[in-house]
KEDRENTOR-150266 format. One record per residue: residue number from 0; residue in one letter; x, y, z of N, C-alpha, C in turn. Coordinates in nm, 4 decimals. Example, Ala and Ser with C-alpha at 12.3 -4.5 7.8 and 13.67 -1.06 7.14 Angstrom:
residues 2
[r 0,'A',[1.3190,-0.5690,0.7800],[1.2300,-0.4500,0.7800],[1.3200,-0.3300,0.7800]]
[r 1,'S',[1.2850,-0.2250,0.7080],[1.3670,-0.1060,0.7140],[1.2900,0.0030,0.7870]]
end
This chain:
residues 85
[r 0,'M',[-0.1570,0.3186,-0.5631],[-0.0661,0.2492,-0.4737],[0.0754,0.2961,-0.5046]]
[r 1,'D',[0.1506,0.3251,-0.3984],[0.2911,0.3605,-0.4172],[0.3778,0.2408,-0.3767]]
[r 2,'C',[0.5092,0.2570,-0.3896],[0.6015,0.1465,-0.3628],[0.5941,0.0991,-0.2180]]
[r 3,'R',[0.5787,0.1896,-0.1264],[0.5690,0.1518,0.0150],[0.4443,0.0664,0.0394]]
[r 4,'Q',[0.3331,0.1084,-0.0160],[0.2098,0.0311,-0.0008],[0.2243,-0.1064,-0.0667]]
[r 5,'F',[0.2906,-0.1086,-0.1821],[0.3150,-0.2354,-0.2499],[0.3904,-0.3310,-0.1583]]
[r 6,'L',[0.4975,-0.2836,-0.0962],[0.5756,-0.3690,-0.0066],[0.4927,-0.4155,0.1124]]
[r 7,'D',[0.4085,-0.3283,0.1629],[0.3235,-0.3643,0.2761],[0.2226,-0.4735,0.2399]]
[r 8,'E',[0.1801,-0.4774,0.1159],[0.0753,-0.5710,0.0728],[0.1289,-0.6956,0.0029]]
[r 9,'L',[0.2579,-0.6989,-0.0293],[0.3130,-0.8071,-0.1110],[0.2908,-0.9452,-0.0509]]
[r 10,'S',[0.3154,-0.9606,0.0758],[0.3009,-1.0919,0.1385],[0.1572,-1.1431,0.1281]]
[r 11,'D',[0.0605,-1.0580,0.1612],[-0.0796,-1.0990,0.1506],[-0.1171,-1.1289,0.0060]]
[r 12,'Y',[-0.0644,-1.0509,-0.0865],[-0.0926,-1.0732,-0.2282],[-0.0414,-1.2109,-0.2710]]
[r 13,'L',[0.0828,-1.2410,-0.2372],[0.1415,-1.3696,-0.2763],[0.0739,-1.4875,-0.2081]]
[r 14,'D',[0.0210,-1.4649,-0.0888],[-0.0486,-1.5713,-0.0149],[-0.1968,-1.5797,-0.0510]]
[r 15,'N',[-0.2394,-1.5010,-0.1493],[-0.3800,-1.4951,-0.1906],[-0.4722,-1.4571,-0.0755]]
[r 16,'E',[-0.4241,-1.3699,0.0111],[-0.5035,-1.3241,0.1243],[-0.5447,-1.1774,0.1105]]
[r 17,'A',[-0.5042,-1.1125,0.0023],[-0.5384,-0.9721,-0.0195],[-0.6809,-0.9612,-0.0737]]
[r 18,'T',[-0.7440,-0.8503,-0.0422],[-0.8786,-0.8245,-0.0950],[-0.8698,-0.8043,-0.2465]]
[r 19,'A',[-0.9831,-0.8126,-0.3128],[-0.9875,-0.7925,-0.4575],[-0.9343,-0.6544,-0.4952]]
[r 20,'G',[-0.9690,-0.5535,-0.4163],[-0.9216,-0.4177,-0.4443],[-0.7708,-0.4048,-0.4322]]
[r 21,'I',[-0.7149,-0.4678,-0.3295],[-0.5696,-0.4644,-0.3107],[-0.5017,-0.5426,-0.4225]]
[r 22,'R',[-0.5567,-0.6572,-0.4597],[-0.4986,-0.7371,-0.5684],[-0.4928,-0.6549,-0.6974]]
[r 23,'E',[-0.6004,-0.5853,-0.7262],[-0.6049,-0.5019,-0.8464],[-0.5016,-0.3895,-0.8386]]
[r 24,'A',[-0.4915,-0.3262,-0.7232],[-0.3949,-0.2166,-0.7064],[-0.2512,-0.2664,-0.7214]]
[r 25,'V',[-0.2208,-0.3839,-0.6659],[-0.0864,-0.4414,-0.6799],[-0.0570,-0.4689,-0.8269]]
[r 26,'Q',[-0.1510,-0.5300,-0.8965],[-0.1307,-0.5615,-1.0381],[-0.1093,-0.4360,-1.1221]]
[r 27,'E',[-0.1862,-0.3326,-1.0939],[-0.1688,-0.2060,-1.1656],[-0.0323,-0.1452,-1.1353]]
[r 28,'H',[0.0097,-0.1532,-1.0095],[0.1371,-0.0933,-0.9705],[0.2538,-0.1633,-1.0392]]
[r 29,'I',[0.2569,-0.2966,-1.0365],[0.3713,-0.3654,-1.0971],[0.3692,-0.3572,-1.2495]]
[r 30,'A',[0.2568,-0.3178,-1.3068],[0.2503,-0.2998,-1.4515],[0.3301,-0.1780,-1.4972]]
[r 31,'F',[0.3481,-0.0788,-1.4075],[0.4223,0.0405,-1.4485],[0.5473,0.0676,-1.3650]]
[r 32,'C',[0.5663,-0.0017,-1.2541],[0.6827,0.0233,-1.1677],[0.7810,-0.0932,-1.1813]]
[r 33,'H',[0.8871,-0.0704,-1.2557],[0.9834,-0.1778,-1.2827],[1.0491,-0.2290,-1.1555]]
[r 34,'K',[1.0836,-0.1404,-1.0642],[1.1488,-0.1835,-0.9394],[1.0599,-0.2803,-0.8614]]
[r 35,'C',[0.9353,-0.2469,-0.8484],[0.8436,-0.3333,-0.7738],[0.8123,-0.4606,-0.8517]]
[r 36,'E',[0.8130,-0.4523,-0.9825],[0.7941,-0.5728,-1.0637],[0.9085,-0.6717,-1.0390]]
[r 37,'V',[1.0316,-0.6204,-1.0302],[1.1474,-0.7057,-1.0025],[1.1347,-0.7683,-0.8634]]
[r 38,'I',[1.0956,-0.6879,-0.7649],[1.0772,-0.7399,-0.6285],[0.9685,-0.8466,-0.6279]]
[r 39,'Y',[0.8586,-0.8190,-0.6948],[0.7485,-0.9155,-0.7017],[0.7947,-1.0464,-0.7656]]
[r 40,'N',[0.8572,-1.0375,-0.8819],[0.8993,-1.1585,-0.9524],[1.0018,-1.2384,-0.8725]]
[r 41,'S',[1.0952,-1.1699,-0.8102],[1.1967,-1.2384,-0.7293],[1.1349,-1.3081,-0.6093]]
[r 42,'T',[1.0469,-1.2389,-0.5423],[0.9824,-1.2954,-0.4240],[0.8916,-1.4120,-0.4627]]
[r 43,'R',[0.8138,-1.3932,-0.5682],[0.7239,-1.4993,-0.6158],[0.8038,-1.6233,-0.6540]]
[r 44,'R',[0.9133,-1.6043,-0.7243],[0.9949,-1.7189,-0.7680],[1.0582,-1.7887,-0.6480]]
[r 45,'T',[1.1021,-1.7137,-0.5495],[1.1584,-1.7731,-0.4284],[1.0554,-1.8614,-0.3596]]
[r 46,'V',[0.9330,-1.8125,-0.3490],[0.8253,-1.8912,-0.2878],[0.8008,-2.0178,-0.3693]]
[r 47,'E',[0.8019,-2.0061,-0.5004],[0.7811,-2.1232,-0.5864],[0.8914,-2.2270,-0.5664]]
[r 48,'I',[1.0164,-2.1821,-0.5610],[1.1296,-2.2737,-0.5447],[1.1188,-2.3486,-0.4124]]
[r 49,'V',[1.0894,-2.2763,-0.3068],[1.0758,-2.3399,-0.1757],[0.9623,-2.4423,-0.1794]]
[r 50,'S',[0.8515,-2.4076,-0.2428],[0.7376,-2.4989,-0.2524],[0.7724,-2.6226,-0.3347]]
[r 51,'E',[0.8452,-2.6038,-0.4439],[0.8834,-2.7157,-0.5301],[0.9775,-2.8123,-0.4591]]
[r 52,'C',[1.0560,-2.7615,-0.3673],[1.1504,-2.8451,-0.2944],[1.0821,-2.9247,-0.1842]]
[r 53,'G',[0.9553,-2.8980,-0.1632],[0.8817,-2.9711,-0.0618],[0.9140,-2.9267,0.0797]]
[r 54,'Q',[0.9813,-2.8146,0.0921],[1.0154,-2.7647,0.2247],[0.9028,-2.6763,0.2754]]
[r 55,'Q',[0.8830,-2.6815,0.4047],[0.7852,-2.5926,0.4644],[0.8435,-2.4523,0.4695]]
[r 56,'A',[0.7579,-2.3554,0.4445],[0.8002,-2.2168,0.4567],[0.8034,-2.1799,0.6049]]
[r 57,'Y',[0.9058,-2.1122,0.6439],[0.9189,-2.0690,0.7818],[0.9143,-1.9165,0.7854]]
[r 58,'A',[0.8432,-1.8661,0.8807],[0.8344,-1.7216,0.8969],[0.9689,-1.6674,0.9429]]
[r 59,'L',[1.0063,-1.5547,0.8847],[1.1274,-1.4880,0.9307],[1.1020,-1.4282,1.0677]]
[r 60,'P',[1.2036,-1.4262,1.1517],[1.1869,-1.3540,1.2781],[1.1479,-1.2089,1.2486]]
[r 61,'E',[1.0671,-1.1532,1.3344],[1.0149,-1.0172,1.3125],[1.1253,-0.9168,1.2812]]
[r 62,'D',[1.2371,-0.9221,1.3540],[1.3429,-0.8237,1.3314],[1.4069,-0.8412,1.1942]]
[r 63,'V',[1.4206,-0.9630,1.1465],[1.4790,-0.9868,1.0148],[1.3844,-0.9361,0.9066]]
[r 64,'S',[1.2588,-0.9685,0.9195],[1.1597,-0.9227,0.8234],[1.1547,-0.7701,0.8181]]
[r 65,'E',[1.1542,-0.7075,0.9341],[1.1475,-0.5606,0.9392],[1.2725,-0.4980,0.8786]]
[r 66,'R',[1.3897,-0.5545,0.9049],[1.5140,-0.5017,0.8461],[1.5109,-0.5145,0.6940]]
[r 67,'L',[1.4601,-0.6263,0.6445],[1.4506,-0.6471,0.5008],[1.3600,-0.5420,0.4373]]
[r 68,'Y',[1.2404,-0.5231,0.4928],[1.1484,-0.4245,0.4372],[1.2023,-0.2821,0.4506]]
[r 69,'T',[1.2714,-0.2517,0.5587],[1.3303,-0.1194,0.5763],[1.4334,-0.0922,0.4669]]
[r 70,'R',[1.5153,-0.1929,0.4398],[1.6171,-0.1778,0.3349],[1.5560,-0.1641,0.1967]]
[r 71,'L',[1.4540,-0.2441,0.1693],[1.3862,-0.2334,0.0405],[1.3234,-0.0957,0.0224]]
[r 72,'R',[1.2584,-0.0467,0.1277],[1.1979,0.0873,0.1196],[1.3035,0.1946,0.0960]]
[r 73,'A',[1.4174,0.1832,0.1632],[1.5244,0.2814,0.1476],[1.5773,0.2801,0.0046]]
[r 74,'R',[1.5948,0.1614,-0.0511],[1.6439,0.1511,-0.1891],[1.5435,0.2096,-0.2871]]
[r 75,'L',[1.4156,0.1797,-0.2667],[1.3137,0.2344,-0.3554],[1.3083,0.3861,-0.3460]]
[r 76,'K',[1.3193,0.4362,-0.2247],[1.3127,0.5813,-0.2041],[1.4328,0.6518,-0.2664]]
[r 77,'S',[1.5508,0.5898,-0.2582],[1.6718,0.6524,-0.3105],[1.6854,0.6386,-0.4607]]
[r 78,'G',[1.6041,0.5502,-0.5200],[1.6106,0.5331,-0.6642],[1.7169,0.4358,-0.7100]]
[r 79,'D',[1.7792,0.3626,-0.6165],[1.8785,0.2627,-0.6538],[1.8147,0.1561,-0.7401]]
[r 80,'K',[1.8926,0.1067,-0.8368],[1.8449,-0.0034,-0.9189],[1.8611,-0.1324,-0.8422]]
[r 81,'P',[1.7657,-0.2235,-0.8577],[1.7803,-0.3547,-0.7934],[1.8975,-0.4294,-0.8534]]
[r 82,'A',[1.9556,-0.5207,-0.7785],[2.0661,-0.6010,-0.8284],[2.0214,-0.6756,-0.9528]]
[r 83,'G',[2.1085,-0.6770,-1.0532],[2.0769,-0.7462,-1.1761],[1.9860,-0.6678,-1.2675]]
[r 84,'G',[1.9487,-0.5462,-1.2305],[1.8544,-0.4695,-1.3113],[1.9150,-0.3487,-1.3557]]
end
């Protein structure tokens, strides 16, 4: 699994909707890719915080979600360090 595939599968992984094979591939990827590990931990923690607050999760509008993933992919491709990392 590469970083792009990781980003494509992250939502299903966090929602426990990924297949066993995808779950294993995600876990292997974040074990050696620090950038994706940071993205995973940040996203996972955000989901936890929202859940702890008792707020319902709302889907991002398609264009916002796509812009976010496009930017993340560009940063990963360019080798930029994540904020705080």
